[in-house]
N, C-alpha and C positions, 0 to 999 in steps of 0.2 A: 504494500500500500504506500503510495507516494506521500511525501510530506505535505501536510495541509498548509495552505497559504491564507493568512488572514486577509480578508477583503474589507475595504471601507464600505459601510452601508450606503446604499443609494440615497442621495439627498443629504448626506451627513454635513455638507458645507452650506446647505441652504439655510436662510433665515428661519426663525421659529414660525413666522407667518409670512407667506408670500407678499411681496411689496405691493403688488397690484390689488390685493384683497383689502376689504374694509375691516379695520379693527373696531372693537367695541367702543362706541362713542366717537369714532374718528370723523372729523369734518370732511366735507368735500374738498378735493384739491381744486385750486383755481390756477389756470395756466396764465402766466403773465407775459404780455406783449406790450410794445410801445403804444399800440393803439387801444389797449384796454385788456380786460380779463376775459377768459373763456371759462365758463362754469359760474356757479353762483346764481344770483337773482336774474341776471339778464340773459335773454335768449339771443344768440348770435347767428347771423346768416352769412355764409360764404358762398358767393355766386360768381359764375363766369362760364366761359365756353369749355367744352371738353378739351379742345385743342387750341392753342394759340396759332392763328393762321397768318396774321399780318399785324403790323404796327397799328394801322387804322382800326382794324377789327377790335383789338384788345383795348385800345383807348376809348372807343365808342361804348363798349360793354362796361368797362370800369366806371366811366362817368355815369352811365345810366343806373347801374346797381347801387352805386354810392348814393345817388339822389333818392333811391327808394328805401334807403336805410340799411344796406348791407354793411357788414363789418369787414369782410375780407373778399379778396378776388381769387378765384380758383382758375387754373388754366394749365393744361398739359403742354410742356415744352418738349419733353421726351415721352412718346406714347407707346406703351406696351400693347400691341395689337395681336389678335388671334391669327390674322393672316399677314404674312410678310409683305403682301402686295398692297396692304392698306396704308394710308397716310401715317407716317411715323413721327410726326411733329416737326416743328421748326427748330428744335434742338437749341443750340447755344444762342442763336439769334432770338429764339422765343424767350429765353431767360432775360435777355437784354430788353425786350419789349415789355415783359412783366415788370421789370425794375422801373422802366419809364412810366408805366401805368401807376405804380405805387407812388412815384414822385409826383405825379399829376394829381392823384386823388387822396393819398394818405391811407388807402386801403391796405390791410395786411395781405401779403401774397402767400398763397398755398400752391405748391406744385410738387409733382411726384419725382422721387428719385428711384432709379431702378438698379443701380450698380454701386457697390462700395467705392469703386474708383471715382465715381461721379459726385460723391457726397460733398466734397469741398467746393466744387464748381457750383452746384445747385444751392448750397447753403449761402454762398455769397449774394444770391438774389432773393431767396425765399425767406419769409418770416417763419413759416411752418413747413417742415418736410413731410410730404405724404408718402406713406408706405401703402402701395396698392394691394388689392385682394390677391393678386398672383404672387406677391412678395411677402405675405404675412409671415411665412415660415422660412424666409431667407435669413437665417440667423446671422451670417456674416454682415449682411446689409443692415439688420437691426442694430448690431453692435456699432458699426461704422456711423450710422445715422445718429445714434445716441451720443457718440463722442463729439459730435459737432456742437452739442449743448443747445441746439435749436429745438423748439417744441416739435413733437412728432404726432402727426395724425395717422393713426394705425387703423386701417380698414380690415374688417373681418374677412377672412378667406371665404370664397364662394361655397366651399363645402366644409367649413370649420365649425366646431362647437364653440360655445362661449368659453369653456375651460381652455381650449386651445388658443383662443384670442387673448385671454388673460396671461397665459404662459408666454406668448409672444411679447406682450407688454413687459413681462418680467425681464426679458433680455435687455430691454432698453433701461429699465429702472436699475438693474444691477450695474450698469455703467455709470450710475450717478446722475442720470438725467431724469428728473421727476416730472418733466413737462410733457405728459402723454395725454392724448385725446383718443378715446375709443370711437370707432365709427361703424355702425350697422348699415350695410349697403345691399342687403338681400342675399339670400342663399339659393343654391341650385336645387330645384325639386323637379317633380314630374310635370308641373303645370306649364302649359305652353302659351297661355294668353298673355302673360307678362314675361319680361326678360328674365327676372328672378322672382323669388317669393320674398317680399319684405317681411322680416320677422319683427313685428311690433312687440312681441313678448320680450325681445332682447333688451329693449330700453329699460323697463322697470327691473328686469332681472339684473342687468349690469349695474344699475343704480343701487341695487341692494348688495350685490357681491363686491363692488369696487367703489373706491372713493374718487376715481378718475372721471373727468367730464365725458359725457356721451353725446355724440352727434349722430344724425341720421342722414342718409343719402337716398332720398326717394327717387332721384333720377335713374340711378343704376338699379335701385330696388324694383322699379316697375318697367323701365325701358320704353315707356310710352308717355308722351307729354300729357295726354288727357287724364292720366291717373296721378300725376306728380303732386298736384295741389292737395288732393284728398289725403294722400299718404303723408304729406308734410303736415297737414292739420292734425292727423292722428298721432304723428310722432311728437309734436309739441304737447298735445293733450296727455300723452303717455309719460312725459317728463324729460324729453330730450333737451339738452343744453344748447343745441344749435342744429342747423341744417346745412348741407352741402348741395347746392342746386346748380344744374347746368342751364345756362342762358345763352341765347344767340339771337341777334336781330333778324336773321333770316334762316331759320332752322333747316329749311329745305335745301339750302346751299352749303350747309356745314360740311366740313371735310371729315368730321368724326362725330358719331352719335347724335346727329340732328334729330332723329326720331324721338329721342327722350328729352330734348332741349326745349325749354319754355321760350316763347318769343317775349318781347318787351311787355306787351299788353297782359299776357297771362302771368308774368312774373309780378307785375305791379298789383294785379288782383290778388295773387297768392299772399303777397306781403301784407296787404290789408287784412286778409282773413286770419293769418297767424298772429298778427298784432293783437287782434281782438281775443283770440284764444289765450295768448300769453297773459293778457290783462285779467282774464277771468281766473287765472291761476296765480294772481298776484306777482306776475313777472312782467318785465318790459322787454321790448325788442330793441 
């Protein structure tokens, strides 16, 4: 019989309580940005196109969503696409246009980072680094993004459980970056009417399980613009701290995800609706 080797128990170096989990009596975490706080009493809306297409496009959208009360500007400069033949984004030029839009409007910029080697370049432009659904369990990327010390918007994987989402947040928190926002964006099910199935249960569940702010992305959650406002209303009623909404002045001409993008008229209408729902819950937009 060979010599028995002592093995360290799994998880022996882990904290007594996972950092993403809510402790007894623990207050909600508020993510601090120059533009204000995410989490807490105010509901925040981050809106913009799926992809940054041109200087004129992003400036037009940024000016409009700012006027409607948005807190931040979302826009993909580097686009992870299912098909390699689809528009891959304006890339570094897109980052420069996003920075210009922030300078023009004061909106916080949120954009996705896809590769650990790109974190530094994206962090120079972005106020918040987005980790997309396909990257939720890209652990080297999570660690690299965390070390930027920028706030991280972490989207739930399209086939991931809430426990898996919280463990991904743990990778960021373990690097000493406490500025994490969780985002429910719909999960893949057998339903074909919508692009994904938006899990409204995830919002109150995450608010109970975790102290981190929780956002909702009804654009990806539904994939169809006619459903976005209804799901946005439900998300705020369920306790979401904010929304991620895709907006385009001419969705039929959008180079990416025009089908789920709100035009300006629909976005303005939705903002009025969620402002009233937030007020009914003693929150403000």
